[in-house]
C-alpha positions in Angstrom: -20.4 -10.3 -12.5 -19.5 -11.6 -9.7 -15.8 -12.5 -9.5 -14.3 -15.3 -6.8 -10.8 -15.4 -6.1 -8.4 -18.1 -5.0 -4.8 -18.4 -4.4 -3.6 -21.8 -4.1 -0.5 -23.5 -1.7 0.1 -24.9 1.3 2.9 -22.3 2.3 1.1 -19.6 2.2 -1.6 -21.1 4.6 1.4 -22.0 7.2 2.8 -18.1 7.1 5.6 -19.2 5.1 5.0 -16.9 2.5 3.2 -13.2 2.5 -0.7 -13.6 0.1 0.5 -10.3 -2.2 -1.4 -12.1 -5.2 -4.7 -11.9 -3.6 -4.5 -7.8 -2.6 -3.2 -7.4 -6.6 -5.8 -9.3 -7.9 -8.5 -7.5 -5.7 -7.7 -4.0 -6.9 -7.2 -5.5 -10.6 -11.8 -6.8 -10.2 -12.4 -2.9 -8.7 -10.9 -1.6 -11.8 -12.5 -4.2 -14.2 -15.8 -3.4 -12.3 -16.1 -6.8 -11.0 -18.5 -7.7 -8.2 -16.0 -9.6 -5.6 -17.7 -10.7 -2.6 -15.2 -13.8 -1.6 -11.6 -14.4 -1.5 -10.4 -17.8 -0.4 -6.6 -20.1 0.5 -6.5 -23.5 0.1 -3.7 -25.8 0.1 -2.5 -28.5 -2.0 -5.0 -31.0 -1.7 -7.4 -31.8 -4.0 -10.7 -32.7 -2.5 -10.6 -30.0 -0.5 -9.4 -27.6 -3.9 -11.8 -29.6 -5.9 -14.4 -28.3 -2.9 -13.5 -25.3 -3.0 -13.4 -24.5 -6.9 -17.1 -26.4 -6.9 -18.3 -24.3 -4.3 -17.5 -20.9 -5.6 -18.6 -21.6 -9.4 -22.5 -22.4 -7.6 -22.1 -18.2 -6.5 -19.7 -16.4 -8.9 -19.3 -15.8 -12.7 -15.2 -15.9 -12.6 -12.9 -17.7 -10.8 -9.5 -16.8 -10.6 -6.8 -19.4 -9.1 -3.3 -18.6 -8.5 -0.5 -21.1 -7.6 0.0 -24.8 -8.3 0.7 -24.7 -11.9 4.2 -25.9 -11.4 5.4 -29.1 -12.5 5.5 -31.4 -9.2 3.3 -33.7 -7.7 1.7 -30.9 -5.7 0.9 -28.3 -8.1 -2.1 -30.0 -8.7 -4.4 -26.7 -9.6 -5.0 -27.5 -13.4 -5.9 -30.8 -13.1 -8.4 -30.4 -10.1 -10.5 -27.1 -12.4 -10.5 -29.1 -14.9 -12.2 -32.4 -13.0 -14.4 -30.1 -11.8 -15.2 -28.9 -14.7 -15.9 -31.7 -17.2 -13.0 -31.1 -19.4 -10.4 -33.3 -19.8 -6.4 -32.7 -20.4 -4.2 -32.7 -23.9 -1.0 -32.3 -25.0 -1.1 -28.8 -26.8 2.0 -28.7 -28.4 2.8 -24.4 -29.2 3.1 -24.5 -24.8 5.3 -27.8 -25.8 7.3 -25.8 -28.1 7.6 -23.1 -26.0 9.0 -24.8 -23.2 11.3 -27.1 -25.6 12.6 -23.7 -26.0 12.9 -22.2 -22.4 15.3 -24.6 -21.6 17.1 -24.5 -25.0 17.9 -20.9 -23.8 19.6 -22.2 -20.4 22.4 -24.1 -22.6 25.8 -24.2 -20.4 23.8 -23.7 -17.3 23.5 -27.7 -16.1 19.5 -27.3 -16.4 18.3 -30.3 -18.5 14.4 -30.6 -19.3 12.7 -33.8 -17.0 9.5 -35.8 -17.6 7.6 -33.4 -15.3 8.0 -30.3 -16.9 6.1 -32.2 -19.6 3.4 -32.0 -17.6 2.6 -28.1 -18.2 2.0 -28.9 -21.7 -1.0 -30.2 -20.9 -4.4 -28.1 -20.5 -8.1 -28.4 -20.5 -9.7 -29.4 -24.1 -10.4 -25.9 -25.5 -8.7 -23.6 -23.3 -7.6 -20.8 -23.9 -4.0 -20.8 -23.7 -2.6 -18.2 -22.5 1.6 -17.6 -23.1 3.7 -16.7 -20.1 6.4 -15.3 -21.0 8.4 -15.4 -17.4 8.3 -19.0 -16.7 7.2 -22.0 -18.7 3.8 -22.8 -16.9 0.8 -21.4 -18.8 -1.9 -19.7 -17.7 -5.3 -21.0 -18.6 -9.2 -20.0 -19.2 -11.6 -22.7 -19.2 -15.3 -21.0 -20.3 -17.8 -23.3 -19.3 -22.3 -23.3 -18.6 -21.6 -19.1 -18.8 -18.9 -20.1 -15.7 -15.7 -19.1 -16.7 -12.7 -20.2 -14.5 -8.9 -18.5 -14.6 -5.6 -20.5 -13.9 -2.8 -18.2 -13.2 0.8 -19.0 -12.1 1.8 -18.3 -8.7 4.8 -16.1 -8.5 4.6 -12.9 -8.8 7.3 -12.8 -11.7 5.2 -14.3 -13.8 1.4 -13.3 -12.6 1.2 -9.8 -13.1 2.4 -9.7 -16.3 0.3 -12.2 -18.1 -2.5 -11.1 -16.0 -1.9 -7.0 -17.3 -1.1 -8.7 -20.8 -3.6 -11.0 -21.3 -6.3 -11.3 -18.6 -7.2 -7.8 -18.4 -8.3 -7.3 -21.9 -10.2 -10.1 -22.1 -12.3 -9.5 -19.2 -13.0 -5.8 -19.4 -14.6 -7.3 -23.1 -16.6 -9.5 -21.0 -17.4 -6.6 -18.7 -20.4 -4.2 -18.9 -19.2 -1.4 -16.6 -16.1 -0.6 -15.1 -15.3 1.4 -11.6 -13.6 4.0 -11.1 -12.2 5.6 -8.1 -9.8 8.4 -6.9 -7.9 9.1 -3.5 -8.4 11.8 -1.7 -5.8 11.8 1.4 -5.8 13.6 4.3 -3.7 14.3 7.4 -4.2 16.1 11.1 -8.0 14.8 11.3 -8.9 11.7 12.5 -10.5 9.0 11.1 -14.2 9.1 13.4 -14.0 13.3 13.0 -13.3 12.7 9.3 -16.4 10.9 9.3 -18.5 12.8 11.3 -18.0 15.8 8.9 -19.6 13.7 5.1 -22.0 11.4 7.9 -24.6 12.7 5.9 -22.7 12.2 2.4 -22.3 8.3 3.0 -25.7 8.2 4.4 -27.0 9.6 1.2 -24.2 7.8 -1.0 -25.7 5.4 -4.1 -22.9 6.0 -7.0 -20.6 7.2 -6.3 -19.7 6.0 -3.1 -17.4 7.3 -0.4 -15.0 4.5 1.7 -12.9 6.0 4.5 -9.5 3.8 5.1 -8.0 4.8 9.0 -3.7 5.2 8.4 -1.4 5.6 11.1 -1.9 9.9 11.2 -3.8 9.8 8.2 -7.4 9.3 6.8 -7.9 8.1 3.0 -10.8 8.1 1.5 -12.0 6.7 -1.2 -14.5 7.6 -4.0 -15.4 4.9 -6.4 -18.1 5.4 -9.0 -19.3 2.0 -11.8 -20.3 3.8 -15.3 -20.1 2.2 -18.9 -16.2 3.6 -19.3 -13.9 6.2 -16.9 -14.6 9.3 -18.6 -18.2 8.6 -17.4 -17.1 7.4 -14.2 -15.1 11.1 -13.2 -17.9 12.9 -14.1 -20.0 10.8 -11.5 -16.7 11.3 -9.1 -15.4 14.9 -9.6 -18.4 16.9 -7.7 -17.9 14.5 -4.7 -14.0 15.6 -4.9 -15.1 19.2 -5.1 -17.5 18.8 -2.3 -14.5 17.0 0.1 -12.2 19.9 -0.9 -14.4 21.9 0.3 -15.1 20.4 3.3 -12.0 19.2 4.7 -9.8 22.0 3.2 -6.3 22.6 3.8 -6.3 18.8 5.6 -6.3 17.3 2.1 -2.5 16.8 0.7 -3.5 15.4 -2.3 -5.8 13.2 -4.4 -3.2 11.0 -6.1 -3.4 7.4 -5.5 0.2 6.8 -5.6 1.4 10.8 -3.7 2.9 9.8 -0.3 2.8 12.5 2.3 6.7 13.2 2.4 6.0 12.8 -1.1 3.7 15.9 -1.3 5.9 18.2 2.0 9.1 18.0 0.0 7.1 19.1 -3.6 5.6 21.9 -0.6 8.8 22.8 0.4 10.3 22.7 -3.0 7.7 25.3 -4.5 8.1 27.3 -1.7 12.3 27.0 -1.7 12.6 26.1 1.8 15.3 24.0 3.6 14.9 21.7 6.1 16.3 20.0 9.4 15.2 17.1 11.3 16.3 17.2 15.0 15.0 13.9 16.1 15.7 12.2 20.2 13.2 9.5 20.2 12.3 8.6 16.4 16.2 8.4 16.0 16.5 9.4 12.6 12.8 8.0 10.5 11.3 10.9 9.7 14.9 11.9 7.8 14.6 8.2 6.7 10.6 9.3 5.1 11.8 11.7 3.8 14.9 10.9 1.5 12.9 8.1 0.6 11.5 10.9 -2.3 13.7 11.7 -5.4 14.6 14.7 -4.7 14.6 15.7 -1.5 18.4 16.4 -0.9 16.3 19.5 -2.4 14.9 20.5 0.7 16.5 18.4 3.9 20.4 19.5 4.5 20.3 18.1 7.4 20.1 15.4 9.8 20.8 15.6 13.2 19.6 12.5 15.6 20.5 14.1 19.2 19.6 11.6 21.6 21.2 12.3 24.7 20.9 15.6 26.3 24.9 16.2 25.5 23.9 16.1 22.0 21.0 18.7 22.3 23.4 20.7 24.2 26.0 20.4 21.8 24.5 20.6 18.2 20.5 22.4 18.9 22.2 24.5 21.2 19.5 23.4 24.1 20.4 25.4 27.0 21.5 23.4 30.6 19.1 25.1 32.8 16.8 23.9 30.3 17.7 20.9 30.5 18.1 20.8 34.6 14.8 22.2 35.1 11.9 20.8 33.0 13.9 17.9 31.4 14.6 16.3 27.6 10.9 16.1 27.1 9.2 19.2 27.8 7.9 21.6 25.8 10.4 24.2 26.2 12.9 21.9 25.3 11.1 20.7 22.2 11.1 25.0 21.3 14.9 24.9 21.6 15.5 22.3 19.8 13.5 23.5 16.4 15.2 27.2 17.1 18.2 25.7 17.8 18.4 23.3 14.2 17.3 26.1 12.2 19.9 28.7 14.2 23.0 26.0 13.8 22.6 24.9 10.6 21.7 28.1 8.6 17.9 26.3 7.1 14.6 28.3 7.1 12.7 25.0 8.5 13.8 22.4 11.4 10.9 20.1 12.7 12.3 18.3 16.4 11.0 15.5 18.0 11.6 14.4 21.6 9.7 11.8 23.5 9.3 8.9 25.7 8.7 5.7 23.3 8.8 3.2 25.8 8.5 0.5 27.3 10.3 2.3 29.9 11.0 5.3 31.4 7.8 6.7 31.6 6.9 8.3 34.9 3.5 9.8 36.3 4.0 13.3 35.2 5.5 12.3 31.7 4.3 8.9 31.3 5.2 6.6 27.8 3.6 7.9 25.0 4.6 11.2 25.5 5.8 13.3 22.6 6.6 17.1 21.8 7.0 18.0 18.2 8.7 21.5 17.6 8.2 23.0 14.5 10.6 26.5 12.9 9.8 28.3 9.8 11.0 31.2 9.5 11.9 31.8 13.0 8.5 31.2 14.0 8.7 28.6 16.8 5.7 26.3 17.2 5.8 23.0 19.9 2.5 20.5 19.8 2.3 18.0 22.9 0.8 14.3 21.9 -0.3 11.7 24.1 0.4 8.2 21.6 -0.6 4.8 22.9 1.1 1.3 21.8 4.6 -0.5 21.8 8.0 1.2 21.1 7.4 1.2 17.2 4.3 2.6 16.7 4.6 4.7 18.9 7.9 6.4 17.0 6.3 5.6 13.9 3.1 8.2 14.8 5.6 10.6 16.4 6.9 10.8 12.4 4.1 11.3 11.0 2.6 14.0 13.5 5.4 15.6 12.8 5.3 15.5 9.0 1.8 16.5 9.2 2.8 19.4 12.0 5.6 20.8 9.6 3.0 20.6 6.4 0.5 22.7 8.9 3.1 25.3 9.7 4.2 26.0 6.5 1.2 26.0 5.1 0.7 29.1 7.7 4.1 30.5 6.8 3.8 33.9 4.4 6.9 33.0 1.9 
């Protein structure tokens, strides 16, 4: 079945709020196995909204709208959708009682029911009313001529529980197929190389399919299959994931969509019982910040040192004055001494060290903006890699963080401990 999403709100078109509902509903539609071709945002204008809904109904089986169900005059989604469907509005006594009860629970908070609140008790005749446990605007499902229109409140705190508790089961019964997917996450390899390595698989794919997604310093491969249920889809996905593991090997850090690179790294270090120090210059503590996002990181991360100045590098990491004078702070030699000194000075098993030029100034012909050296020491063995990143200061720093985590992971995997 073909679904279509319409997000309502002039404030979204003006950029006042971020449209997170569309991303969420897209993901839910994919889980249900619904085909999604169009997502539209329309402002609070009756004619434009009418035309948008009419167009959607001409090409899609299910149209899901979010927003514009409030009590004020500019909340016209329900009225307009009912008009398109040719269905009159009638008062729903059940919804009216719920609105009454909602405001009664707010007694003592100086809140009164105004006349326009009762507008939310008007529903399209014959519609399925979806109770809103987190607000006053009910959701609605209208069915007519093999077409379905679903209206959801705009606030995510209301939309998500309503969709998951009531709309998802409703749509699940209407959909004979489900889409199931598995994510294979890679690091230490570029998008172009990754795609080249599976070009034959992509060319021959039918069901399942493989879709590459590039992130900063990472490549994610989503394997998706269509089947009668999740179990059948899983059987289709399994051999594809097995082949990807065979081709990418240690570049794969997880096949769990919810696991991040830093989470997999903390888990790996816990397994090997390793402790870590981060010695950062141009990243300014960003590596440590990524790691401490992970619950239980304190079992691994013992120190985070931001040694931004040469004096700090000498004092806290033992970088030699002669080294800094001869080759400078941004050099292979300094990164090596930072990594080695980080372990020695703090007594940890591993140290990841970063020094570079994030810009926008400070670069030269010999050492341009984007030049970054990352050193990694694990069990006394040091490896230094040179990187040339592009972009603004924030992007160079972000790329440096991911590269540091990737190098640390690689060195730990190679280290026998």
